[in-house]
C-alpha distance (Angstrom), angle and dihedral (degrees) to the residues before:
residue distance angle dihedral
X1 . . .
X2 3.81 . .
X3 3.79 126.2 .
X4 3.81 93.7 -106.9
X5 3.81 93.2 50.7
X6 3.82 93.5 47.6
X7 3.80 91.7 48.7
X8 3.81 92.3 48.9
X9 3.82 90.4 52.4
X10 3.81 91.3 50.5
X11 3.79 91.6 51.2
X12 3.81 92.0 48.9
X13 3.81 91.2 51.4
X14 3.81 91.6 49.0
X15 3.80 92.6 50.6
X16 3.82 91.7 46.6
X17 3.81 89.8 50.9
X18 3.81 91.4 58.9
X19 3.83 96.5 42.5
X20 3.80 119.4 109.2
X21 3.78 116.8 -116.6
X22 3.80 95.3 -156.7
X23 3.79 116.2 118.3
X24 3.78 116.0 -119.9
X25 3.82 121.9 -132.5
X26 3.78 118.2 -103.8
X27 3.83 119.8 -107.7
X28 3.81 89.2 -103.1
X29 3.80 91.2 52.0
X30 3.79 91.5 50.0
X31 3.81 92.0 50.9
X32 3.81 90.9 48.4
X33 3.82 95.1 47.7
X34 3.79 92.6 49.6
X35 3.81 93.8 46.6
X36 3.83 105.6 38.3
X37 3.83 97.4 81.7
X38 3.82 89.2 58.7
X39 3.83 94.0 57.8
X40 3.82 122.2 91.2
X41 3.79 138.5 178.7
X42 3.81 114.0 -110.8
X43 3.79 121.5 -150.2
X44 3.79 119.2 -156.0
X45 3.80 106.7 167.4
X46 3.79 148.6 112.0
X47 3.81 126.7 -143.8
X48 3.80 121.0 -166.0
X49 3.80 127.1 -169.0
X50 3.80 117.7 -156.5
X51 3.78 129.5 -170.3
X52 3.81 119.0 -145.4
X53 3.79 118.6 176.5
X54 3.78 92.6 -25.6
X55 3.81 93.8 -47.0
X56 3.82 122.1 111.4
X57 3.80 122.0 -139.5
X58 3.82 127.3 -174.5
X59 3.79 128.0 -150.0
X60 3.80 127.7 -178.9
X61 3.79 140.5 -173.8
X62 3.78 131.2 -171.2
X63 3.76 126.3 26.1
X64 3.77 142.1 -156.3
X65 3.77 136.8 -62.6
X66 3.77 139.2 164.6
X67 3.79 134.8 -85.8
X68 3.80 139.1 172.3
X69 3.79 137.1 -149.8
X70 3.80 117.6 -100.6
X71 3.81 97.3 174.6
X72 3.82 133.9 30.3
X73 3.83 90.9 -120.9
X74 3.80 94.8 61.9
X75 3.81 113.7 -85.8
X76 3.81 107.7 149.1
X77 3.81 130.7 -168.6
X78 3.81 121.4 -142.6
X79 3.82 140.6 139.7
X80 3.79 121.8 -68.4
X81 3.81 91.7 -131.0
X82 3.82 90.3 57.7
X83 3.82 90.7 64.0
X84 3.82 98.6 27.4
X85 3.82 95.5 112.6
X86 3.80 90.8 49.9
X87 3.79 89.1 48.7
X88 3.83 91.3 53.4
X89 3.81 90.1 55.8
X90 3.80 141.6 -130.7
X91 3.81 98.7 -67.2
X92 3.79 93.5 51.6
X93 3.80 88.6 49.4
X94 3.82 92.4 51.4
X95 3.80 91.4 51.8
X96 3.80 92.4 48.2
X97 3.81 92.6 47.5
X98 3.81 91.9 48.9
X99 3.80 91.1 51.7
X100 3.80 89.7 49.6
X101 3.81 89.8 52.9
X102 3.80 92.2 51.4
X103 3.79 90.1 51.3
X104 3.79 90.8 51.3
X105 3.81 91.2 50.1
X106 3.78 92.0 47.7
X107 3.79 90.4 50.0
X108 3.81 94.5 47.7
X109 3.81 98.7 40.5
X110 3.80 103.5 25.6
X111 3.81 95.4 136.0
X112 3.81 95.0 46.3
X113 3.81 92.8 47.2
X114 3.80 90.7 48.6
X115 3.83 89.4 60.3
X116 3.82 94.0 48.6
X117 3.77 123.8 102.0
X118 3.78 121.6 -126.9
X119 3.80 89.7 -102.3
X120 3.80 91.9 52.8
X121 3.80 91.4 48.9
X122 3.80 90.0 50.2
X123 3.81 89.5 50.3
X124 3.82 90.1 50.7
X125 3.79 91.8 51.5
X126 3.80 91.3 49.8
X127 3.81 89.3 53.7
X128 3.82 91.5 61.0
X129 3.80 109.0 100.3
X130 3.80 126.6 -173.7
X131 3.81 102.7 -138.3
X132 3.81 100.6 168.2
X133 3.79 134.7 21.1
X134 3.81 117.5 -175.8
X135 3.78 124.3 -170.6
X136 3.79 115.4 -160.4
X137 3.78 105.9 -163.0
X138 3.77 101.7 145.3
X139 3.78 142.7 101.2
X140 3.78 124.9 -122.7
X141 3.79 115.0 -139.7
X142 3.82 118.7 -143.7
X143 3.83 90.1 -101.1
X144 3.82 92.1 54.4
X145 3.82 99.9 -101.1
X146 3.81 114.7 141.3
X147 3.80 123.5 -143.3
X148 3.81 124.1 -173.2
X149 3.80 115.5 -129.1
X150 3.78 140.8 -156.3
X151 3.80 123.8 -147.7
X152 3.81 108.8 -117.0
X153 3.81 101.9 171.3
X154 3.80 129.2 14.8
X155 3.80 131.6 -168.9
X156 3.80 127.5 -175.1
X157 3.82 121.6 -68.0
X158 3.80 116.6 -128.1
X159 3.79 94.6 19.8
X160 3.78 141.0 86.3
X161 3.82 86.7 -84.5
X162 3.80 94.8 56.9
X163 3.80 94.4 138.7
X164 3.79 136.8 110.6
X165 3.80 139.4 -177.9
X166 3.79 120.2 -140.2
X167 3.81 130.0 -176.6
X168 3.81 131.7 -140.9
X169 3.80 129.5 178.9
X170 3.80 110.2 -105.6
X171 3.80 143.5 115.5
X172 3.81 133.7 -131.0
X173 3.80 93.1 6.8
X174 3.83 113.3 175.9
X175 3.80 107.8 -104.8
X176 3.79 138.0 -159.9
X177 3.82 123.6 -135.7
X178 3.80 117.8 -121.8
X179 3.79 116.3 -127.4
X180 3.79 133.1 -157.6
X181 3.81 109.1 -93.6
X182 3.80 88.8 -169.2
X183 3.81 89.3 71.9
X184 3.81 95.7 54.2
X185 3.79 119.8 114.9
X186 3.76 134.0 -159.9
X187 3.85 111.1 -86.9
X188 3.83 93.4 25.6
X189 3.81 107.7 145.9
X190 3.82 117.6 -117.0
X191 3.80 140.2 -177.4
X192 3.82 121.2 -146.2
X193 3.81 121.6 -159.8
X194 3.79 125.6 -169.0
X195 3.78 151.0 112.1
X196 3.83 108.5 -85.8
X197 3.79 125.7 177.7
X198 3.78 99.5 47.4
X199 3.79 115.2 -155.4
X200 3.79 120.7 -107.3
X201 3.78 105.8 -94.9
X202 3.81 91.4 -130.6
X203 3.80 95.5 49.3
X204 3.79 102.5 36.5
X205 3.76 118.3 -167.0
X206 3.78 120.5 -133.5
X207 3.80 108.2 -79.6
X208 3.81 90.9 -135.1
X209 3.80 90.3 62.9
X210 3.79 90.8 55.3
X211 3.80 100.6 47.1
X212 3.79 98.3 98.3
X213 3.79 115.1 84.3
X214 3.80 118.4 -135.9
X215 3.79 124.3 -126.2
X216 3.80 126.6 -147.4
X217 3.77 128.6 171.8
X218 3.77 137.2 -158.5
X219 3.78 140.1 124.3
X220 3.78 142.7 -85.7
X221 3.81 105.1 -85.0
X222 3.79 100.4 -175.5
X223 3.80 143.2 -11.4
X224 3.79 114.7 -126.9
X225 3.78 143.7 159.0
X226 3.78 133.6 -135.6
X227 3.79 119.7 -123.1
X228 3.79 87.9 -104.3
X229 3.81 89.8 58.0
X230 3.81 103.5 -105.0
X231 3.78 118.8 137.1
X232 3.81 116.1 -108.9
X233 3.82 124.2 -168.2
X234 3.80 119.8 -151.5
X235 3.81 112.5 -151.0
X236 3.79 139.0 -171.8
X237 3.83 94.8 -143.8
X238 3.83 111.9 109.2
X239 3.82 115.5 -111.6
X240 3.79 133.6 164.9
X241 3.80 139.8 174.2
X242 3.78 108.3 -48.7
X243 3.81 90.5 41.0
X244 3.80 88.4 77.1
X245 3.80 110.7 126.2
X246 3.79 94.3 14.4
X247 3.81 119.4 137.7
X248 3.79 122.8 -101.0
X249 3.80 107.3 -156.0
X250 3.77 132.7 -163.3
X251 3.79 121.7 -136.4
X252 3.81 90.5 -87.4
X253 3.80 90.3 59.9
X254 3.81 95.6 -108.3
X255 3.81 120.8 138.6
X256 3.80 108.8 -118.8
X257 3.81 97.7 171.3
X258 3.80 150.6 -8.6
X259 3.81 119.8 -105.3
X260 3.79 100.9 -117.4
X261 3.79 119.6 143.5
X262 3.79 120.1 45.3
X263 3.78 136.4 178.3
X264 3.79 118.2 -111.5
X265 3.81 94.5 -162.4
X266 3.78 126.3 80.7
X267 3.80 90.7 -101.3
X268 3.79 110.9 96.9
X269 3.80 129.5 -166.6
X270 3.81 93.0 68.2
X271 3.80 96.8 99.3
X272 3.78 128.9 121.1
X273 3.78 142.5 -155.6
X274 3.76 129.6 -148.0
X275 3.80 99.5 -128.5
X276 3.80 123.4 -112.9
X277 3.82 88.3 -121.8
X278 3.82 88.3 68.0
X279 3.80 91.3 49.1
X280 3.80 89.4 51.0
X281 3.80 89.2 60.6
X282 3.81 91.1 56.4
X283 3.80 90.1 46.0
X284 3.79 90.1 53.2
X285 3.81 92.3 48.1
X286 3.81 90.9 49.9
X287 3.84 90.9 47.2
X288 3.80 92.9 -126.6
X289 3.79 124.9 154.5
X290 3.82 112.2 -153.0
X291 3.79 113.3 -148.6
X292 3.77 142.5 163.7
X293 3.79 117.9 -93.0
X294 3.80 128.1 -136.5
X295 3.80 86.4 -115.9
X296 3.80 89.5 63.7
X297 3.78 92.6 50.7
X298 3.80 92.6 51.8
X299 3.82 92.3 42.8
X300 3.80 94.4 51.1
X301 3.81 91.4 45.1
X302 3.80 89.7 51.4
X303 3.80 92.4 49.7
X304 3.81 91.3 49.3
X305 3.82 89.9 54.2
X306 3.80 91.5 43.2
X307 3.80 93.3 52.6
X308 3.83 89.2 47.6
X309 3.86 90.3 53.8
X310 3.82 89.7 -114.6
X311 3.78 93.4 136.1
X312 3.81 100.4 166.1
X313 3.81 91.4 55.9
X314 3.82 90.0 42.7
X315 3.82 91.7 54.4
X316 3.81 90.9 51.7
X317 3.82 91.1 53.1
X318 3.81 93.8 45.0
X319 3.81 90.7 50.5
X320 3.80 88.1 53.6
X321 3.83 87.9 52.9
X322 3.82 90.1 54.0
X323 3.80 90.7 50.6
X324 3.80 93.7 49.4
X325 3.82 97.3 42.6
X326 3.83 113.3 14.6
X327 3.83 91.6 -174.1
X328 3.82 90.6 66.0
X329 3.81 104.1 120.3
X330 3.82 100.3 -173.8
X331 3.82 98.6 57.5
X332 3.85 96.5 65.7
X333 3.80 90.1 50.5
X334 3.80 93.4 53.2
X335 3.80 91.8 44.9
X336 3.81 88.6 57.8
X337 3.80 92.1 45.9
X338 3.81 91.4 47.9
X339 3.81 91.6 52.4
X340 3.81 90.4 49.8
X341 3.81 90.9 50.0
X342 3.82 90.5 50.6
X343 3.82 91.7 52.0
X344 3.80 89.8 50.5
X345 3.80 90.4 53.9
X346 3.79 95.2 -114.2
X347 3.79 96.5 129.1
X348 3.78 115.0 118.4
X349 3.80 107.7 -106.5
X350 3.80 116.6 -119.4
X351 3.77 121.7 -114.5
X352 3.83 110.3 -75.8
X353 3.82 136.7 58.3
X354 3.78 110.6 66.9
X355 3.79 89.2 -16.9
X356 3.81 89.6 83.2
X357 3.78 91.4 48.2
X358 3.80 91.3 50.3
X359 3.78 91.6 45.3
X360 3.79 88.8 50.3
X361 3.78 89.9 48.2
X362 3.78 91.1 50.5
X363 3.79 93.8 46.5
X364 3.78 92.6 41.3
X365 3.77 90.3 46.7
X366 3.76 91.2 52.2
X367 3.79 89.5 50.8
X368 3.81 92.0 47.7
X369 3.78 92.9 45.0
X370 3.76 90.0 45.6
X371 3.80 90.8 48.1
X372 3.78 92.8 47.6
X373 3.76 90.6 47.2
X374 3.78 90.0 49.2
X375 3.80 91.6 50.9
X376 3.80 91.1 48.4
X377 3.78 91.1 48.5
X378 3.81 89.4 49.9
X379 3.78 89.2 56.0
X380 3.79 93.3 47.1
X381 3.79 98.8 39.8
X382 3.81 111.2 113.4
X383 3.79 118.5 -129.2
X384 3.76 115.6 -88.0
X385 3.80 109.4 -110.5
X386 3.78 112.8 -114.6
X387 3.74 120.9 -131.2
X388 3.78 115.9 -121.0
X389 3.79 114.1 -91.3
X390 3.76 112.8 -81.2
X391 3.86 92.9 18.4
X392 3.80 125.2 111.2
X393 3.82 124.0 -148.7
X394 3.81 114.3 -99.0
X395 3.79 111.2 -80.7
X396 3.81 115.4 -129.8
X397 3.80 114.4 -136.3
X398 3.80 119.3 -118.9
X399 3.83 114.9 -88.5
X400 3.76 112.3 -75.9
X401 3.81 95.4 23.8
X402 3.82 125.3 105.5
X403 3.80 119.3 -112.2
X404 3.78 120.2 -100.4
X405 3.79 116.2 -86.1
X406 3.77 113.1 -75.6
X407 3.82 94.1 18.4
X408 3.82 119.1 110.0
X409 3.80 115.4 -116.2
X410 3.82 114.3 -113.6
X411 3.79 130.5 -166.9
X412 3.80 111.4 -154.5
X413 3.79 93.7 -36.7
X414 3.79 126.0 132.6
X415 3.77 120.5 -146.5
X416 3.76 131.6 17.3
X417 3.78 119.7 -30.4
X418 3.78 113.3 -109.9
X419 3.79 118.1 -135.6
X420 3.78 111.1 -96.5
X421 3.77 114.4 -103.8
X422 3.79 122.1 -147.7
X423 3.79 127.5 -2.3
X424 3.79 120.0 -15.9
X425 3.82 116.7 -90.2
X426 3.79 113.3 -97.4
X427 3.81 117.3 -125.7
X428 3.81 116.8 -110.0
X429 3.80 115.0 -88.2
X430 3.76 119.2 -90.4
X431 3.78 111.1 -87.1
X432 3.81 93.2 31.0
X433 3.80 93.2 77.4
X434 3.76 121.7 93.1
X435 3.75 109.9 -88.4
X436 3.81 92.6 11.4
X437 3.80 122.3 130.1
X438 3.78 110.8 -98.5
X439 3.78 118.8 -146.5
X440 3.81 109.4 -126.0
X441 3.79 116.7 -117.8
X442 3.79 93.0 -123.0
X443 3.75 132.4 14.1
X444 3.77 122.7 -131.7
X445 3.79 111.9 -106.0
X446 3.79 119.0 -145.2
X447 3.79 117.0 -152.5
X448 3.77 109.3 -139.5
X449 3.79 123.8 -150.7
X450 3.77 130.1 173.1
X451 3.76 95.2 -144.8
X452 3.75 146.4 -9.8
X453 3.76 131.0 23.0
X454 3.76 134.1 -51.0
X455 3.76 131.3 -108.0
X456 3.80 115.7 -117.3
X457 3.80 89.1 -113.7
X458 3.77 96.1 44.7
X459 3.78 97.4 97.6
X460 3.79 100.2 89.7
X461 3.76 135.8 89.4
X462 3.83 89.7 -124.2
X463 3.80 93.6 90.7
X464 3.80 115.6 140.5
X465 3.77 95.0 177.2
X466 3.77 141.4 -47.7
X467 3.79 144.4 -89.7
X468 3.81 117.2 -135.2
X469 3.79 120.8 -164.6
X470 3.82 108.3 -127.6
X471 3.83 96.9 172.5
X472 3.79 135.5 19.6
X473 3.80 136.8 45.1
X474 3.82 91.3 -49.6
X475 3.81 91.2 57.0
X476 3.80 112.7 158.0
X477 3.78 95.9 14.0
X478 3.78 118.8 125.1
X479 3.80 126.3 -151.7
X480 3.78 129.3 -162.7
X481 3.81 113.8 -114.3
X482 3.79 114.2 -144.6
X483 3.78 132.2 -167.9
X484 3.80 90.8 -122.1
X485 3.79 88.9 60.8
X486 3.79 138.2 -123.3
X487 3.80 134.0 -120.1
X488 3.81 119.8 -130.2
X489 3.79 114.5 -159.3
X490 3.78 151.2 102.7
X491 3.81 102.9 -89.3
X492 3.83 115.9 98.7
X493 3.77 114.1 -133.5
X494 3.80 91.2 25.2
X495 3.80 105.4 52.4
X496 3.78 117.4 70.0
X497 3.81 90.5 -164.1
X498 3.80 103.4 43.3
X499 3.83 117.4 -149.5
X500 3.80 114.5 -170.4
X501 3.80 94.2 -160.3
X502 3.81 126.5 112.0
X503 3.81 90.6 -135.7
X504 3.81 90.3 67.6
X505 3.79 120.3 77.6
X506 3.80 122.8 -130.4
X507 3.81 89.3 -103.7
X508 3.79 104.1 18.9
X509 3.80 111.0 160.8
X510 3.80 136.5 -3.7
X511 3.82 116.9 -145.9
X512 3.80 119.5 -169.7
X513 3.80 148.6 94.5
X514 3.80 117.5 -48.4
X515 3.81 120.4 175.1
X516 3.78 90.4 -16.3
X517 3.81 95.7 -51.4
X518 3.80 131.3 100.7
X519 3.80 107.9 -119.2
X520 3.79 142.2 169.6
X521 3.82 115.5 -137.7
X522 3.80 120.5 -167.8
X523 3.82 112.7 -135.1
X524 3.81 97.2 -140.8
X525 3.79 94.3 -80.6
X526 3.79 131.4 -179.8
X527 3.80 98.6 -131.2
X528 3.78 98.0 32.7
X529 3.79 138.4 -132.7
X530 3.80 121.5 -95.2
X531 3.81 136.3 -171.3
X532 3.82 118.6 -136.1
X533 3.84 96.7 -36.9
X534 3.84 129.1 31.3
X535 3.80 88.9 -149.0
X536 3.81 88.3 69.4
X537 3.80 88.4 67.5
X538 3.78 134.6 -110.8
X539 3.78 118.7 -60.4
X540 3.77 133.1 -135.9
X541 3.79 97.0 -169.6
X542 3.78 126.5 -8.6
X543 3.78 136.1 169.9
X544 3.81 114.6 -118.3
X545 3.79 129.8 -140.2
X546 3.77 132.4 -165.3
X547 3.81 108.7 -72.9
X548 3.82 96.9 20.3
X549 3.80 116.4 139.0
X550 3.81 119.4 -137.2
X551 3.82 110.0 -151.3
X552 3.81 119.4 -156.1
X553 3.81 110.2 -153.7
X554 3.81 96.9 -45.4
X555 3.82 130.5 6.3
X556 3.81 91.7 -111.7
X557 3.81 91.3 48.8
X558 3.81 93.7 61.1
X559 3.80 133.1 -31.1
X560 3.81 117.6 -177.9
X561 3.80 120.9 -168.8
X562 3.80 117.0 -150.0
X563 3.80 118.4 -129.7
X564 3.81 114.9 -177.8
X565 3.79 126.6 -157.3
């Protein structure tokens, strides 16, 4: 083994000896760790307690979603449908809750009520007393703190403008930067953060068990537009109700959309984001200036030290995070983990000790290897050909000027140009040249509709037909019908076709392809689902044909006519 080879092996062993063996987080993990403290759960609900003959009954509307801080002083982005009940107001909520109670009574005591006289029914209604009315218009921070909010800007639920901005009182909140959704491309990797699996309003889970946000990842599947013109991003990352309003981040940590429309069936990949460009319009209208907080700067600095095994510096940064924003729940955890790592001797050693010797060995080795290589090259270097007496070497023209006549043109080459062997080199394809027009990976698809609105799931190319409302408050609106199916109902965040009528259940009827046939399946509703004529009786599951009318509860509640093809 020669001197150069032995020295190279020694250097490699020395470098390997000083290398850290700790695995580094993936890009997705880094994005998630930086962003999670900025994400909160958003409550938008009302709970009423009634007393009837000494018995207490609870009813509730609304639910929870996800939001995230845009500014250090408490402006939060979420979906409009997450806070829609709060936006409608207390009186509207009381009316809706009362109607829900009457439906429950009618369902539970249908036979008894049928035998009552009008006077007895009136007496029963007078006996109903509202004893408690709770409004849940607050956000829950990751550490469990609750902050009341006000709605500052409100879009349109169930549309391409399904976004809202709410405001809480706080300081130094960790924020997320907003990216440009117009620059996204198909197959771009994303991370989605939120609070899926919302508890049943009547059987609430312990808040402490729901404080940790969930992280899913995927990619941009398609770029689309709503009929009203807003950009919509289809994604492969799984989302469900509760995720609504949560941030979808690119690999630079910028929010490029809000998780908004999910798929209730087992088939994933049919989920959509309201684009950040739409949110920017609401931000402009509300005259808000998103910006990074000092908490973010300290948090990101601490993570950089932590990932580099510099635990003392990481602890200092994380302690600064705690001082700036005491509600930060991730910083205390990493302080504990950093202290444990220090006790186990995992901290990266500072420069000095044998590090200088190894560095000197590496540098010296490079010099020696370089010197040896230089000496060897001197021995092997062929003699430089001499120009004939009285002749000068060819003079190269200044950059940008053509060569003299009879002299081959050279681009950064030294020495004579060798004759080209084989076929001539083809020029690069159009679009790959500097300044050339590059063809985008995917084109934006506009969904066309002759009239009415769009269903939250109507942005795909999987349409097998449409549903047109022929009666009810959605009269004239048309919704795309997809093979993966849509839910018609009253519950925001669950229903794709949203019916704000007490006669409709939260999840009323599913319409989609089952075993190769288009069917309507009732979801165990109170008022039933009918096809064409209520007198034919309520259905459980029925195959649909072109022209059939699906009736939700009553014909004037919602009637949807099927149009195939």
